[in-house]
N, C-alpha and C positions, 0 to 999 in steps of 0.2 A: 502493500498500500504506500508505503512511505518512497519507495522507488518509483511508482507513477506520480507521486504529487511530485517528484522532482524533475521527472521527464514534462509535465505539463508547465512547470514554473520555467524549466528550459525553454520550452515552445513559447512562452508569451515573450521572452525575451528576443527569441527571432524575429520577431514580428512587434512592430509599435501599435500598442492598444491603447486605449483611454485608461484603463486600468492602472497600464504601467508608466502613463504620463501623469496621473493623478497621485501614483506612490511616490513619483520622484519629484515630484514639486508640491504637493499638499493642495494644489487647485482643481475644484470640481467644474470649471469652467475653462475650457481648452482656452478659449478666447482669450483668458487673462493671463495666461504663461507668457511672459518675456524673454525669460533666460529658460535655456535647457543643456543639459550636460548629461549625454548616454555614452558615455567611451565603455570601449570593450565589453559590450553588452553580448555581442555573438549576431548583433542585428543583420538579417540582408534583405526584410520588406518593411518600408517607413509606413506602411500602413496607415493611421488616422493623422499623421504628422502636420499634412497640410491644412487639417482644420484650426491649426493654432496660428492664427492668420496676423495675432500681433508679437510674433516671437522677433527678437531684436538679435540675440546671441545663441547660436546652435553648436554644439560640439557634437559629433556622431565619428569622431576618430575610434580607432582599432576595432572595426567590425566587418562585416561581409556583404557592404552595399556594391552592388551594381546600378541599379537604376534610380533614378534622382528625379523621376515626373512629379512623384509628391511634393516636391519642394517649390513648384510655379508660383502657388498660392501665396506665398512667404513674401510680400512685397517689400515688408518694414525691417527685413534681416538685412542687419550691418556686418555682423561678422558670423562667419561660417568656417568650422573646421571638420573637414573631409577625408583628413589624413590617416593614412593605413587602411585604406578599404580595396576593393575593387572594380573601379570608376573608370569606365574608357570614352564615355561620352557625356559632355557638358551642356547639352544642347538645352535642358530644361533650367538651367541656370539662367537662361539669354534674359528672363524677365524680371529679376532679383535688381530691381532698380534703385534700391537705396544699400546695396552692397559694397561695403569699404574694403573688408578684410578677408581674403578667401586663402584656406590652406589645402592644397591638394596632394603634399608630397606622401610618398609611398602608395600610389595608384597604378594603373596601368595604359597612363596617355603616350601613346606611342607617336604622335608627330604633332605639327606644328597647328596642323588643321583643327585639331582638337579642342584649340584655343579659341578658334573664331568666333564661337559662341559669346566668348567675354568681352569681346570689344565694345557691345553695344553698353556695358557698364560705364557708364560717366562716371560716378561716383567711388570706382575701385581705385584703391591707393597701394594696395599690400596684396601681392601675390607668392606665395611659397610652393614651388613644383619638387624642391628638396630638402631637406633637411639632415646636416650633416652629423648632428649631435646623435639623431635614432638612426641613422643609416637608412634614411627613407629618400625615394627617388621615384623617378619616372623612366620609362625608356627612351623620351624625346630628351632628356637632360642629357642623355650621349652624344647628342649631337656636335661637333665640336664648334658651331657656331651658335648653338642656344641660348646663350645671354644676350650676344647682339641682338640676334633675331626675336626675343620676347620683349627686349625694350623697345626693337622700334615697332614691333605690333601694340605696345602701349605704353605710347610716348608720355602718358600724364601719371604713371604709377611713381610712387615715391621710394617703395621698400620692394627687392626683387629678392627671395630665397632669405628674407631677415636682413639682407645688408641694404642701408639706405644710398639710394641713386642720385637722389636730388633732395634738395633743401638743407637747412642747419642740421650738421653732424654727420653729413655725406663727404665731405673734406677730413675731418677727423676721422671717421671710421676707414676711408682708404689710407689714413697715414699708418694706424695701426695695422690696416691688413699689409702694407707693404714691410713694416717692421717684423710682422709674423712671416711673411715669405723669405725675407733676409736670413732669419732664423733659422729657417726649415732649410735654406740653400746652403748653411754651413758655414754661415760666418763666424761661428764661434770656434774657437780650437782649446783645449784643455781648458774652457771656461774663462777665455780671456777673447774679445771682439778683437779678431784681424782687421789691422789700421789698414786703409787705402789712400793713397796720396790724392787721388782725384776725386776722394768723396763728398759730396756737397749735402747742406742740410734741405732737410726736406720742404721746410717751411724758413720763410725769414723772420728775422730777429724779432718784428712787431706783431708775428702772427699771433702770440699768446696774449697781448694788450689788450685791455678792455676797451674798446673805443667810443668815447661818451659822444653822446647827441647833441645837437641843438633843440632838440624837441623838449618841450619843459615839462610834459607827461613821464618821458621815459628818463628825465633828468630825478624828476621827484620820486619814482618807481624804485631808481637806483639808492637815492638818499633812504628810502623807507627801508629799502632791503639792508644796507648797509647799517641802520639804527639796530635793526633786528637781529641781525648777525654778531652786534657788540654786545646786546641785550642777553644773548645766549652766551656769549663768551663768559660774561659775568656771571650768569646764574651756574656755569660750569665750574667756575673756580670757587663759587660760594659752596656748591655742591662737593668739591672736592675737600675744602677745608672740613665742612660739618663730616664728611665721612670720615676725614683723618682723625678729627677730635675724638668721634665714636669710638672708634676703634682704638685711639690710646685709653679711653676712659674704660673700654670694656677688657681690656689687657691689665689696668691697673687692677679689676675686681677681680680676676682672675690670679693675680699674684697674691693680694691678700687672702683669700680664701685658703690658697694653698697655704700659708703663713700660719693662718687659723688652725688648720690641720694639725 
């Protein structure tokens, strides 16, 4: 009997049902669900998930999903994680007009044509097709021109595979990546950096300086931030002093008890 119950329970997880959604979210009305996480549930059938029309964030990673047709009604969805599934067709995602972040790493997307359906998503800022942390990838990522081709297809995205490609932080990211590549290339010998006479700095000397703006609002914000930072330092000094006094007092009490014994 217990074995039969376990099989029924597993069967529920293979398909998204109202009972599963209510148990995971505590919501009795599917339209009230805004955030949903169904990671590693063995799901292969998305069932009634399309009834959660107000969903904003959805995590379906680590399942056995192949068909995304049930997602077409999720017009408010902004963040979607479909990593580690068996997806080869993205056509149902074409109408997700609010989508900003999409994780497809660890699927079976084998050509750039598979990505055409995503070009209509004007708000899409971040796409992940491979994730080195978990060793997730797609067959299309093996193409030598993969990165260049994807950036040409999606000129407005800001992040590709976790790497910032435009906007603030992209230069710093590239700098750190160059450092990592240099280290991997064997620039260190016996723990010491090999010096090269033709080495040049990655950035100019003034790169790290804070550039003050003539904008009065920015100046005021900078001043307020500096004041808050100063207060935090003062609080830290006071806390350190109080902790030091308390530790000294406790130490004296322990010593007096030892003498009393």
